[in-house]
VOLO-451927 format. One record per residue (C-alpha): residue number from 1; residue in three letters; x, y, z. Coordinates in steps of 0.5 Angstrom, whole numbers, plus 500, padded with zeros to 3 digits. Each point is the difference from the previous one (the first is absolute). Layout:
BEGIN
 num residuo east north  up
 NUM     ALA    X     Y   Z
...
! end
This chain:
BEGIN
 num residuo east north  up
   1     PRO  085   826 761
   2     PRO  498   493 501
   3     ALA  499   499 492
   4     ILE  507   501 499
   5     LEU  502   495 506
   6     ASP  495   495 497
   7     ARG  504   501 493
   8     ALA  507   499 503
   9     LEU  497   494 503
  10     GLN  498   497 494
  11     TYR  506   501 496
  12     LYS  504   497 506
  13     ALA  495   494 499
  14     ASP  501   500 493
  15     LEU  507   499 501
  16     ALA  500   495 505
  17     ALA  495   496 495
  18     ARG  504   500 494
  19     GLU  507   499 504
  20     ALA  496   493 503
  21     VAL  498   498 493
  22     ALA  508   501 498
  23     MET  502   496 506
  24     ARG  495   494 499
  25     SER  503   500 492
  26     MET  507   500 502
  27     ALA  499   495 506
  28     ALA  496   495 495
  29     ASN  506   501 495
  30     TRP  505   498 505
  31     LEU  496   494 502
  32     GLY  501   498 493
  33     VAL  507   501 500
  34     MET  501   496 506
  35     ARG  495   494 498
  36     GLY  505   500 494
  37     MET  506   498 505
  38     GLU  496   496 505
  39     ASP  503   493 497
  40     GLU  507   503 500
  41     ILE  500   503 507
  42     GLY  497   493 503
  43     ALA  505   496 496
  44     ILE  506   504 502
  45     ALA  497   500 508
  46     ARG  500   493 500
  47     THR  506   499 497
  48     MET  504   504 505
  49     ALA  496   497 505
  50     GLN  502   493 498
  51     ARG  507   503 500
  52     ARG  500   502 507
  53     ALA  497   494 502
  54     GLN  506   496 498
  55     GLY  504   505 504
  56     LEU  503   504 494
  57     GLU  500   507 501
  58     VAL  496   505 496
  59     THR  503   507 499
  60     ALA  498   506 496
  61     GLY  506   499 496
  62     TYR  499   493 499
  63     LEU  493   501 497
  64     TYR  503   505 495
  65     ARG  504   495 498
  66     THR  495   495 498
  67     GLN  497   499 493
  68     ARG  493   500 503
  69     TYR  500   506 504
  70     GLN  503   504 494
  71     ALA  494   498 496
  72     LEU  495   502 505
  73     LEU  504   507 501
  74     GLN  499   500 492
  75     GLN  493   498 500
  76     ALA  498   505 505
  77     TYR  504   506 497
  78     GLY  496   499 494
  79     GLN  494   500 504
  80     PHE  502   506 503
  81     ILE  502   504 494
  82     ARG  492   498 497
  83     TYR  498   502 507
  84     GLU  504   507 500
  85     ASP  497   502 493
  86     PHE  493   498 502
  87     ALA  501   504 507
  88     ALA  504   506 496
  89     ASP  494   501 495
  90     LEU  495   500 505
  91     ILE  503   504 505
  92     GLY  502   505 495
  93     ARG  493   500 497
  94     ASN  497   501 507
  95     GLN  505   506 502
  96     ALA  497   504 493
  97     LEU  493   498 502
  98     PHE  502   503 507
  99     VAL  503   506 498
 100     ARG  493   502 496
 101     LEU  496   498 505
 102     GLY  504   505 505
 103     ARG  499   505 495
 104     GLU  493   499 499
 105     TYR  498   500 507
 106     GLY  505   505 502
 107     LEU  497   505 495
 108     GLY  493   498 502
 109     LEU  501   502 507
 110     LEU  503   506 498
 111     ASP  494   502 496
 112     MET  495   498 506
 113     LEU  504   505 504
 114     GLU  499   505 495
 115     PRO  496   499 494
 116     GLY  505   501 494
 117     ILE  506   501 504
 118     GLY  503   493 497
 119     GLY  500   503 493
 120     GLY  505   506 502
 121     PHE  506   495 503
 122     GLU  505   499 495
 123     ARG  499   493 498
 124     LEU  506   495 500
 125     SER  501   496 494
 126     VAL  496   493 502
 127     GLY  504   497 494
 128     ALA  506   502 502
 129     ILE  499   497 508
 130     GLU  497   494 497
 131     ASN  506   498 496
 132     MET  505   501 506
 133     ALA  495   496 505
 134     GLY  499   495 495
 135     PHE  507   499 497
 136     VAL  501   493 500
 137     SER  505   498 495
 138     PRO  507   496 502
 139     GLY  504   504 505
 140     SER  495   505 502
 141     PRO  499   501 507
 142     LEU  494   496 501
 143     ARG  503   494 496
 144     SER  507   500 504
 145     LEU  496   500 507
 146     LEU  496   494 497
 147     ALA  506   497 498
 148     ASP  503   501 507
 149     ALA  495   495 503
 150     TRP  503   494 496
 151     PRO  507   499 504
 152     GLN  497   501 506
 153     ALA  494   495 499
 154     ILE  506   495 498
 155     GLN  504   502 506
 156     GLN  494   498 504
 157     THR  498   494 497
 158     THR  507   497 500
 159     GLY  500   502 508
 160     ALA  494   497 501
 161     LEU  502   494 497
 162     VAL  506   499 504
 163     LYS  497   502 506
 164     GLY  494   495 499
 165     VAL  505   494 499
 166     ALA  505   502 505
 167     LEU  494   500 505
 168     GLY  498   493 498
 169     TYR  493   502 497
 170     GLY  496   496 495
 171     PRO  500   502 492
 172     GLU  493   502 501
 173     ARG  502   506 505
 174     ILE  507   501 497
 175     ALA  496   502 493
 176     LYS  495   504 504
 177     MET  506   504 503
 178     MET  503   500 493
 179     ASN  493   503 497
 180     GLN  500   505 505
 181     GLY  507   502 499
 182     MET  498   501 492
 183     SER  494   504 502
 184     SER  504   506 502
 185     GLY  500   502 493
 186     LEU  493   501 500
 187     TYR  500   504 506
 188     ARG  505   504 497
 189     SER  496   501 494
 190     LEU  493   501 504
 191     SER  504   506 504
 192     LEU  502   503 493
 193     ALA  493   500 498
 194     ARG  497   504 506
 195     PRO  497   507 497
! end
């Protein structure tokens, strides 16, 4: 019946709208993280571009030995942990919400097919499902997946810096490449937030 299709499409639209809100919130929080590191990223990009202009080599090994890059990594790690806490909480709350919505819409669809039929089904414990879906404590699967983004983001950031310097790019372009490398952490968390 058309009413069932309308209800299913309404559910899909509801999920998409809630997902969009979560994505915007995560992206805005990530922008705050990146703004907190702009100055340091720019300074490292300038320093390494100058080093290259002097004919000196810039390698990943060299970067990791510099105090300035270690300071950036430490700052980035602290920012990333705060973002991870934010993202895990938001994702966990949304997972619990999506479980409740799925249950409500599903039972509603059943009742549209055959009034009263939804009440005849053995009901899953919503509380138990929410606890599984929203389990966000340290060491949980969700936290582990979010934490895995950190090494990848640093590897891509370091690679971007080395590549930009090797190609003789200016500091602004190098900093932009580094920001893109760091943003792989955001992309990872956004993929985890999808219902």
